[in-house]
C-alpha positions in Angstrom: -14.1 -51.7 71.5 -17.4 -50.4 70.3 -18.9 -51.6 67.0 -20.2 -49.3 64.4 -23.8 -49.8 63.8 -25.1 -49.5 60.3 -28.7 -48.6 59.8 -29.9 -51.0 57.1 -33.2 -49.2 56.7 -31.6 -46.2 55.0 -31.6 -46.4 51.3 -28.1 -46.8 49.7 -27.3 -43.7 47.6 -26.0 -44.6 44.2 -24.5 -42.2 41.6 -26.9 -41.7 38.8 -25.4 -42.1 35.3 -26.1 -39.0 33.2 -27.8 -39.9 29.9 -27.1 -37.2 27.3 -28.6 -39.1 24.4 -31.6 -36.9 24.3 -29.4 -33.7 24.3 -27.3 -35.2 21.5 -30.4 -36.0 19.4 -31.7 -32.5 20.0 -28.4 -31.0 19.0 -28.3 -33.0 15.8 -31.8 -32.0 14.9 -30.9 -28.4 15.4 -27.8 -28.7 13.3 -30.0 -30.3 10.5 -32.4 -27.3 10.7 -29.5 -24.9 10.4 -27.9 -26.8 7.5 -31.2 -26.9 5.6 -32.0 -23.3 6.1 -28.4 -22.2 5.3 -28.3 -24.2 2.1 -31.5 -22.5 0.8 -30.1 -19.0 1.7 -26.7 -19.6 0.2 -28.4 -20.6 -3.1 -30.8 -17.7 -3.0 -28.5 -14.9 -1.8 -25.0 -16.2 -2.3 -22.4 -16.8 0.4 -21.2 -13.1 1.1 -24.8 -11.8 1.5 -25.9 -14.6 3.8 -25.3 -13.8 7.5 -25.3 -16.1 10.5 -28.2 -14.0 11.9 -30.2 -14.6 8.7 -29.5 -18.3 8.9 -30.7 -18.4 12.5 -33.9 -16.6 11.7 -34.6 -18.9 8.7 -33.9 -22.0 10.8 -35.9 -20.7 13.8 -32.8 -21.3 16.0 -31.3 -18.8 18.4 -28.2 -17.1 17.1 -26.2 -18.1 20.1 -27.1 -21.8 19.4 -25.9 -21.4 15.8 -22.5 -20.0 17.0 -22.3 -22.7 19.6 -22.8 -25.5 17.0 -20.7 -24.1 14.2 -18.6 -21.2 15.4 -18.4 -19.5 12.0 -20.2 -19.1 8.7 -17.5 -21.1 6.9 -18.2 -24.1 9.1 -21.9 -23.8 8.2 -21.1 -23.8 4.5 -18.8 -26.8 4.9 -21.5 -28.7 6.7 -24.0 -27.8 4.0 -21.7 -29.1 1.3 -20.8 -32.3 3.2 -24.5 -33.2 3.6 -25.1 -32.4 -0.1 -22.3 -34.6 -1.2 -23.4 -37.7 0.7 -27.1 -37.1 1.2 -27.2 -37.0 5.0 -25.2 -36.1 8.1 -24.0 -39.6 8.9 -20.2 -39.8 9.4 -19.6 -42.4 6.7 -17.7 -41.1 3.7 -19.0 -41.2 0.1 -17.0 -44.3 -0.9 -18.2 -46.2 2.2 -21.8 -45.7 1.1 -23.8 -48.6 -0.5 -24.0 -47.0 -4.0 -20.3 -46.5 -4.2 -19.5 -49.9 -2.8 -21.8 -51.6 -5.3 -20.0 -49.8 -8.1 -16.6 -50.9 -6.8 -17.7 -54.5 -6.5 -18.5 -54.8 -10.2 -16.2 -57.3 -12.0 -16.9 -55.8 -15.4 -15.0 -52.5 -16.0 -17.9 -51.1 -17.9 -20.3 -51.9 -15.2 -17.9 -50.4 -12.7 -17.8 -47.1 -14.6 -21.6 -47.2 -15.0 -21.9 -47.6 -11.3 -19.7 -44.6 -10.6 -21.6 -42.6 -13.2 -24.7 -43.3 -11.1 -22.8 -42.1 -8.0 -21.7 -38.9 -9.8 -25.3 -38.3 -10.8 -26.6 -38.6 -7.2 -23.8 -36.4 -5.8 -24.0 -33.7 -8.5 -27.8 -33.6 -8.5 -27.7 -32.7 -4.8 -24.6 -30.6 -4.7 -24.1 -29.1 -8.2 -25.8 -25.8 -7.6 -24.0 -25.3 -4.3 -20.7 -26.1 -5.9 -21.4 -23.5 -8.6 -22.2 -21.0 -5.8 -19.0 -21.9 -4.0 -17.0 -21.5 -7.2 -18.4 -18.0 -7.8 -17.9 -17.0 -4.2 -14.3 -18.3 -4.2 -13.3 -15.7 -6.7 -13.8 -12.9 -4.1 -13.9 -14.6 -0.8 -10.6 -16.2 0.7 -12.6 -18.4 3.0 -14.6 -19.8 0.1 -11.5 -20.2 -2.0 -9.9 -22.2 0.8 -13.0 -24.4 1.2 -13.2 -24.9 -2.6 -9.6 -26.1 -2.6 -10.3 -28.5 0.2 -13.2 -30.1 -1.6 -11.3 -30.3 -4.9 -8.6 -32.3 -3.2 -11.2 -34.6 -1.6 -12.8 -35.1 -5.0 -9.4 -35.8 -6.6 -8.6 -38.4 -3.9 -11.9 -40.1 -4.2 -11.8 -40.3 -8.0 -8.2 -41.6 -7.9 -9.6 -44.8 -6.5 -11.5 -45.4 -9.7 -8.4 -44.9 -11.9 -6.4 -47.1 -9.5 -8.9 -49.9 -9.7 -9.0 -49.8 -13.5 -5.2 -49.8 -13.7 -5.0 -52.7 -11.2 -7.4 -54.8 -13.4 -5.4 -54.0 -16.6 -8.5 -52.5 -18.1 -7.1 -49.2 -19.2 -6.7 -48.4 -22.9 -3.2 -49.2 -24.3 -0.8 -46.4 -23.5 -3.1 -44.8 -21.0 -1.4 -44.3 -17.6 -3.3 -44.3 -14.3 -2.4 -40.6 -13.9 -3.8 -39.7 -17.3 -6.9 -41.8 -16.6 -7.4 -39.8 -13.4 -7.2 -36.6 -15.4 -10.0 -37.9 -17.7 -12.2 -39.0 -14.7 -11.7 -35.8 -12.9 -12.7 -33.8 -15.9 -15.7 -35.8 -17.1 -17.1 -36.2 -13.5 -16.7 -32.5 -12.7 -19.5 -30.2 -11.5 -18.6 -27.9 -14.4 -19.3 -30.6 -17.0 -22.5 -31.7 -15.1 -23.7 -28.1 -15.2 -22.9 -27.7 -18.9 -24.9 -30.8 -19.8 -27.9 -30.5 -17.4 -28.3 -26.7 -17.4 -27.1 -25.5 -20.8 -27.8 -28.6 -22.8 -30.9 -29.5 -20.8 -30.0 -33.2 -20.4 -32.2 -35.1 -17.8 -30.6 -36.9 -14.9 -31.0 -40.2 -16.7 -29.5 -38.8 -19.9 -26.5 -37.3 -18.0 -25.8 -40.6 -16.3 -26.0 -42.5 -19.6 -23.7 -39.9 -21.3 -21.2 -40.1 -18.5 -21.0 -43.9 -18.4 -20.5 -44.1 -22.1 -17.9 -41.2 -22.2 -15.9 -42.8 -19.4 -15.9 -46.2 -21.0 -15.0 -44.8 -24.5 -12.1 -42.8 -23.2 -10.7 -45.1 -20.5 -11.1 -48.7 -21.4 -9.2 -51.1 -23.5 -11.2 -52.0 -26.5 -10.7 -55.7 -25.7 -12.4 -55.2 -22.3 -15.5 -57.3 -21.8 -18.6 -55.3 -22.7 -21.2 -54.5 -20.1 -24.0 -56.9 -20.0 -27.5 -55.5 -20.8 
């Protein structure tokens, strides 16, 4: 029986592991370019008048790449709004962010509401004009109406956590149910009220935050609740 001779001088071929981290980083950077450019165009022209081709030109990205990354204009608008809500393109939701977690961790109900007023200020300063644009576009565009409805449901779900926390602590005013508290929070923290106060009444961001914190506390809390420490 003959033995098989192995040539030990030949290099052993190994399968090279494909590293796509650079491609992913480049794709993310391109997405960010498109989102930034689209946000500016949506505010300047409105949703109906903004085409994917115009977004591609403004972002200096090939049209084919924009379609590959987003597929449709509605998806671009959704991405623009998501970034505006949380401040970046990280996957963490708003209530998983440090500012919201710091608010939820407050033991004093008034401090908790002041913390969420700060969160609302941040979110609405970034997204308020875009939400106004979406509201106007939704009146004529079914895609925008669908998207607006989705974001309203997300906002309702997020703000329900505040009402639930106050109810769990027994901090709500006598006779005020958790559902009624949510109605108040949903109204006072709305983009419409933010626009009314900051655009029409010319309140600064600091003044809006202070107004919101006080309005929430005055309408939601039991008068016997421990006052917020200075």
